[in-house]
C-alpha positions in Angstrom: -43.2 -8.4 47.1 -40.2 -7.4 45.0 -36.9 -8.3 46.6 -34.5 -5.3 46.5 -30.7 -5.2 46.8 -30.9 -3.2 50.0 -32.9 -5.9 51.8 -31.6 -8.1 54.6 -31.4 -11.6 53.2 -32.6 -14.8 54.9 -31.8 -18.2 53.3 -35.2 -18.2 51.7 -34.9 -14.7 50.3 -31.4 -15.4 49.1 -32.5 -18.5 47.3 -35.6 -16.8 45.8 -33.5 -13.9 44.5 -30.7 -16.0 43.0 -33.0 -18.8 41.7 -33.8 -17.0 38.3 -30.0 -16.5 37.7 -29.4 -20.2 38.5 -32.2 -21.3 36.3 -31.0 -19.0 33.6 -27.5 -20.5 33.6 -28.8 -24.1 33.8 -31.2 -23.4 30.9 -28.3 -21.9 28.9 -26.3 -25.1 29.6 -29.2 -27.4 28.7 -29.8 -25.8 25.3 -26.0 -26.1 24.7 -26.3 -29.7 25.6 -29.2 -30.2 23.3 -27.1 -28.6 20.5 -24.4 -31.2 21.2 -27.0 -34.0 21.2 -28.3 -33.1 17.8 -24.8 -32.7 16.3 -23.5 -35.9 17.8 -26.5 -38.1 16.9 -27.4 -36.7 13.5 -24.2 -35.1 12.1 -21.8 -37.7 13.4 -18.7 -38.0 15.6 -16.4 -35.9 13.4 -18.8 -33.0 13.4 -19.3 -33.3 17.2 -15.5 -33.3 17.7 -15.2 -30.2 15.4 -17.7 -28.3 17.6 -15.8 -29.2 20.7 -12.5 -28.3 19.1 -13.4 -24.8 17.9 -15.8 -23.9 20.8 -13.0 -22.8 23.2 -11.8 -20.2 20.7 -15.4 -18.9 20.2 -15.8 -18.6 23.9 -12.5 -16.7 24.3 -13.6 -13.9 21.9 -17.1 -13.7 23.6 -15.6 -13.4 27.0 -15.5 -9.6 26.8 -19.2 -9.8 27.6 -18.5 -11.6 30.9 -15.8 -9.2 31.8 -17.8 -6.0 31.3 -20.9 -7.7 32.7 -19.5 -8.9 36.0 -16.9 -6.1 36.4 -19.3 -3.4 35.3 -22.1 -4.7 37.5 -19.9 -4.4 40.6 -19.2 -0.7 39.8 -22.9 0.1 38.9 -24.3 -1.7 42.0 -21.7 -0.1 44.2 -22.6 3.3 42.8 -26.3 2.6 43.4 -25.4 1.7 47.0 -23.6 5.0 47.5 -26.8 6.8 46.3 -25.7 8.1 42.8 -28.2 6.7 40.3 -27.4 9.1 37.5 -23.7 8.2 37.6 -24.6 4.5 37.7 -26.6 4.8 34.5 -23.7 6.6 32.7 -21.4 3.8 33.7 -23.9 1.2 32.6 -24.3 2.8 29.1 -20.5 3.1 28.6 -19.9 -0.6 29.4 -22.6 -1.8 27.0 -21.4 0.4 24.1 -17.8 -0.5 24.5 -18.5 -4.3 24.9 -20.6 -4.3 21.7 -17.9 -2.5 19.7 -15.3 -5.0 20.9 -17.6 -7.8 19.9 -17.8 -6.5 16.3 -14.0 -6.2 16.1 -13.4 -9.7 17.4 -16.0 -11.1 15.1 -14.3 -9.6 12.0 -10.8 -10.8 13.1 -12.1 -14.3 14.0 -13.9 -14.7 10.7 -10.7 -13.8 8.8 -8.3 -16.0 10.8 -10.5 -19.0 11.7 -8.6 -21.4 9.4 -5.1 -20.9 10.9 -6.6 -21.0 14.4 -8.4 -24.3 13.8 -5.2 -25.7 12.2 -3.2 -24.6 15.3 -5.7 -26.5 17.5 -4.9 -29.7 15.6 -7.7 -29.8 13.1 -7.0 -31.2 9.6 -9.0 -32.8 6.8 -12.7 -33.1 7.4 -12.3 -31.9 11.0 -10.7 -28.7 9.8 -13.4 -27.9 7.3 -16.1 -28.6 9.9 -14.4 -26.2 12.3 -14.3 -23.4 9.7 -18.0 -23.8 8.7 -19.3 -23.9 12.3 -17.0 -21.1 13.6 -17.7 -18.6 10.8 -21.5 -18.9 11.2 -21.3 -18.4 15.0 -19.0 -15.4 14.6 -21.6 -13.6 12.5 -23.7 -13.0 15.6 -20.8 -12.7 18.1 -21.6 -9.1 19.1 -25.0 -10.1 20.2 -23.7 -13.0 22.2 -21.4 -10.6 23.9 -24.4 -8.5 24.8 -26.3 -11.6 26.1 -23.4 -12.5 28.4 -23.1 -8.9 29.6 -26.8 -8.5 30.3 -27.0 -11.6 32.3 -25.3 -9.7 35.1 -26.9 -6.3 34.6 -30.5 -7.7 34.6 -29.8 -8.8 38.2 -28.4 -5.4 39.1 -31.6 -3.9 37.6 -33.6 -6.1 40.0 -35.0 -8.0 37.1 -33.5 -11.5 37.4 -36.7 -13.1 36.2 -36.4 -11.2 32.9 -33.0 -12.6 32.5 -34.4 -16.1 32.9 -37.2 -15.3 30.3 -34.6 -14.0 27.8 -32.4 -17.1 28.2 -35.6 -19.2 27.9 -36.5 -17.5 24.6 -33.0 -17.9 23.2 -32.9 -21.6 24.3 -36.3 -22.5 22.9 -35.3 -20.8 19.6 -32.1 -22.9 19.5 -33.9 -26.1 20.3 -36.6 -25.6 17.7 -34.2 -24.6 14.9 -31.9 -27.5 15.9 -34.7 -30.0 15.5 -35.8 -28.4 12.2 -32.4 -27.9 10.6 -30.2 -30.6 11.9 -32.7 -33.4 11.4 -34.2 -32.3 8.1 -31.2 -31.0 6.2 -28.9 -33.4 4.2 -25.9 -34.8 6.0 -23.4 -32.3 4.5 -25.5 -29.3 5.8 -26.4 -30.6 9.3 -23.5 -29.0 11.1 -24.2 -25.7 9.4 -27.8 -26.0 10.5 -26.7 -26.5 14.1 -24.5 -23.4 13.8 -27.4 -21.3 12.4 -29.6 -22.4 15.2 -27.1 -21.4 17.8 -26.2 -18.1 16.1 -29.9 -17.1 15.8 -30.5 -17.9 19.5 -27.5 -15.7 20.5 -29.0 -12.9 18.4 -32.3 -13.2 20.3 -30.5 -13.4 23.7 -28.7 -10.1 23.0 -31.5 -8.1 21.3 -34.3 -8.6 23.8 -32.5 -7.1 26.8 -31.1 -4.4 24.6 -34.6 -3.3 23.7 -35.6 -3.4 27.4 -32.8 -1.2 28.5 -33.5 1.3 25.7 -37.0 1.9 27.1 -37.4 5.4 28.6 -39.7 4.3 31.4 -37.2 1.8 32.9 -36.8 2.9 36.5 -33.6 1.2 37.5 -31.1 1.0 34.6 -31.5 2.6 31.2 -29.2 3.0 28.2 -28.7 6.6 27.3 -26.0 9.3 26.9 -22.6 8.7 28.4 -19.1 10.0 27.9 -15.7 8.2 27.7 -14.3 7.4 31.1 -11.0 5.6 30.8 -10.8 5.2 34.6 -14.2 3.5 34.8 -13.4 1.2 31.9 -10.1 0.2 33.4 -11.8 -0.5 36.8 -14.5 -2.6 35.0 -11.8 -4.5 33.2 -9.9 -5.0 36.4 -13.0 -6.1 38.4 -14.1 -8.4 35.6 -10.6 -9.6 34.9 -11.2 -12.7 37.0 -14.3 -13.7 35.0 -12.4 -12.8 31.8 -9.4 -14.8 33.0 -11.5 -17.7 34.1 -13.3 -18.0 30.8 -10.2 -17.4 28.7 -8.2 -19.8 30.8 -11.0 -22.5 30.6 -11.0 -22.2 26.9 -7.2 -22.4 26.7 -7.3 -25.4 29.0 -10.0 -26.9 26.9 -7.8 -26.6 23.8 -4.9 -28.2 25.7 -7.2 -31.0 26.9 -8.2 -31.6 23.3 -4.6 -31.7 22.1 -3.7 -34.2 24.9 -6.7 -36.3 24.1 -6.0 -36.4 20.4 -2.6 -37.8 21.4 -3.8 -40.3 23.9 -7.2 -41.4 22.4 -7.7 -39.7 19.1 -11.1 -38.3 18.0 -12.8 -40.6 20.6 -11.0 -38.7 23.4 -12.1 -35.3 22.1 -15.7 -36.6 21.7 -15.7 -38.1 25.2 -14.4 -34.8 26.7 -17.1 -33.0 24.8 -19.8 -35.1 26.5 -18.2 -34.4 29.9 -18.1 -30.7 29.2 -21.7 -30.6 28.1 -23.0 -32.5 31.1 -20.7 -30.7 33.6 -21.9 -27.3 32.3 -25.3 -28.1 33.8 -23.8 -28.9 37.2 -21.4 -25.9 37.3 -24.1 -23.6 36.0 -25.7 -23.8 39.4 -22.6 -22.3 41.0 -22.1 -19.7 38.3 -25.8 -18.7 38.3 -25.7 -18.4 42.1 -22.6 -16.2 41.9 -24.1 -14.0 39.3 -27.3 -13.6 41.3 -25.6 -12.8 44.6 -22.8 -10.5 43.3 -25.0 -7.3 43.0 -26.3 -7.9 46.5 -22.7 -8.1 47.8 -21.6 -5.1 45.8 -24.6 -3.0 47.1 -24.0 -3.8 50.7 -20.3 -3.2 50.3 -21.0 0.2 48.8 -23.5 0.9 51.7 -20.9 -0.3 54.3 -23.3 -2.9 55.7 -20.6 -5.2 57.0 -22.9 -7.4 59.1 -24.9 -8.3 56.0 -21.7 -9.0 54.0 -20.7 -11.5 56.7 -24.1 -13.1 56.7 -24.1 -13.4 52.9 -20.7 -15.1 52.9 -21.7 -17.6 55.6 -25.0 -18.5 54.0 -23.4 -18.8 50.6 -20.9 -21.3 51.9 -23.6 -23.5 53.4 -25.6 -23.5 50.2 -22.6 -24.2 48.0 -21.5 -27.1 50.2 -24.8 -28.8 50.2 -25.2 -28.3 46.4 -21.8 -29.8 45.7 -22.5 -33.0 47.6 -25.9 -33.4 45.8 -24.2 -32.9 42.4 -21.4 -35.4 42.8 -23.9 -38.1 44.0 -26.2 -37.4 41.0 -23.3 -37.5 38.6 -22.1 -40.9 39.8 -25.6 -42.3 39.5 -26.4 -40.8 36.1 -23.1 -41.2 34.3 -24.2 -44.2 32.3 -27.6 -42.8 31.3 -26.2 -39.4 30.3 -23.5 -40.9 28.2 -26.0 -43.1 26.3 -27.9 -39.9 25.3 -24.9 -38.5 23.4 -22.7 -41.4 22.2 -24.8 -44.6 22.8 -24.3 -45.4 19.1 -20.5 -46.2 19.8 -19.8 -48.7 22.5 -16.1 -48.0 22.9 -16.7 -44.3 23.0 -19.5 -44.7 25.6 -17.3 -46.9 27.8 -14.5 -44.3 27.7 -16.9 -41.5 28.5 -18.5 -43.2 31.5 -15.2 -44.1 33.1 -13.8 -40.6 32.6 -16.9 -38.8 33.7 -17.0 -40.6 37.1 -13.5 -39.4 37.8 -14.2 -36.0 36.4 -17.3 -35.5 38.6 -15.3 -35.8 41.8 -14.5 -32.1 41.3 -18.1 -30.9 41.8 -18.0 -30.6 45.6 -15.0 -28.2 45.4 -15.9 -26.3 42.2 -18.6 -24.0 43.7 -16.4 -22.5 46.4 -13.7 -21.3 44.0 -16.3 -19.9 41.5 -18.1 -18.1 44.3 -14.8 -16.9 45.9 -13.7 -15.2 42.7 -17.1 -13.6 42.2 -17.2 -12.5 45.8 -14.0 -10.4 45.4 -15.2 -9.1 42.1 -18.3 -7.8 43.8 -16.1 -6.1 46.4 -14.3 -4.3 43.6 -11.1 -6.3 44.4 -10.4 -7.4 40.9 -6.8 -8.4 41.6 -7.7 -11.0 44.2 -10.5 -12.3 42.1 -8.2 -12.6 39.0 -5.6 -14.4 41.1 -8.1 -17.0 42.2 -9.4 -17.5 38.6 -5.8 -17.5 37.2 -4.6 -20.1 39.6 -7.8 -22.3 39.3 -8.3 -22.3 35.6 -4.8 -21.8 34.2 -1.9 -22.7 36.6 -3.4 -25.7 38.4 -5.2 -27.2 35.5 -2.5 -26.8 32.9 0.1 -28.1 35.3 -2.1 -31.1 36.1 -3.1 -31.9 32.6 0.6 -31.8 31.4 2.0 -33.9 34.3 -0.6 -36.4 35.4 -1.2 -38.1 32.0 2.5 -39.0 32.1 1.8 -41.0 35.3 -1.7 -42.4 34.7 -2.2 -42.0 31.0 -5.7 -40.9 29.9 -7.1 -41.2 33.5 -4.5 -38.5 34.4 -6.4 -36.1 32.2 -9.7 -36.7 34.0 -8.0 -36.5 37.4 -6.4 -33.2 36.6 -9.6 -31.2 36.9 -10.2 -32.7 40.4 -6.7 -31.7 41.6 -7.0 -28.2 40.2 -10.4 -27.6 42.0 -9.0 -28.8 45.3 -6.0 -26.5 45.1 -8.3 -23.6 44.0 -10.4 -24.1 47.2 -7.3 -24.0 49.4 -6.1 -20.7 47.9 -9.6 -19.2 48.0 -9.8 -19.9 51.7 -6.4 -18.3 52.2 -7.4 -15.1 50.4 -10.7 -14.9 52.4 -8.8 -15.1 55.6 -6.1 -12.6 54.6 -8.7 -10.0 53.3 -11.1 -10.3 56.2 -9.9 -7.3 58.1 -10.0 -5.1 55.0 -13.6 -5.8 54.0 -15.0 -6.6 57.5 -17.1 -9.6 56.3 
């Protein structure tokens, strides 16, 4: 039987409905990890460092897709819950068209200014030239990557989470096959460009397939069609999605700051070690992100329908699931730290040692990470973009930047790894405060 947003959700039904979104995000992370594996092992340490140095900027310009996806989905699902299907489809079409147009604009600006941006991030010499090559190739398909990020949320709202998983799978397999073909077979000087082409083509696939699906006339839930400019709806979507926008932009800014600090404390080895941690941690955090994406339309629907008992049940069940998942993840991370490190940088003993010690500290953040990610998404689904944005702003910008600037002065490079743990603990504290304060307003 098809699970609908209007259903009452047991633990089993909740897991079943969100599992495709979780798998989708994990698979996205895995093919990103494989991308890093090929670059590190076949293109070399400098190329790998270049990818990790320029990637935060590329994610910043793509984050508009997350913003309109999560923020727009809350509006569309809420409108469905209120019973106005035609209006929901107008909103959906407007958000897709505007996000794609912004993707085109950001791609052009990024392509032109990639050199000064990479220089500002600390790149020079070969590192700078690698950043420019990789960045410009990725920017060519940026508008479709924006669509891919946007449709991840809207496919769930359309009650098609499995299609989202299939799309991500198709993009991921494309990336893996092209990575294996281009990075391994091309001469050394073209391997990094080959990796960028593989990623760019996979992003194109990830954006085009759902675009074609939503253009079909027989689509019964959501369909792209005629719309009109609605500044109020766009502002509301941006406000709702500002937390996800802020979260991703802040994470990218923090990533840039981490790289700058690591260049100072450990040189290119530090940047490469941090890159390995980011790739591996993406797989773990993808579970929390995927769950939040999967459950958000359900929360938005029941909020629109004023089903307060179901909202309360969803919040309680989500906290139990997130807590258990976090404990499993930190245990797995401690046990697998050495093996995972060997996959990426086993060719460099000093780099591998640095990575293992750092990752074991870094992984202590996993039990706390899921609660703040879900808390931000929860308020987005309730159309409370301000509270959601505050959680994301505090978690990914204020706490992490403060920690990464202060703690290395006390503990050196270990202070950089500890900073993420401190930031996540503080984010959970403030998330709980917001949930308590807002309880009477939303009746969950």
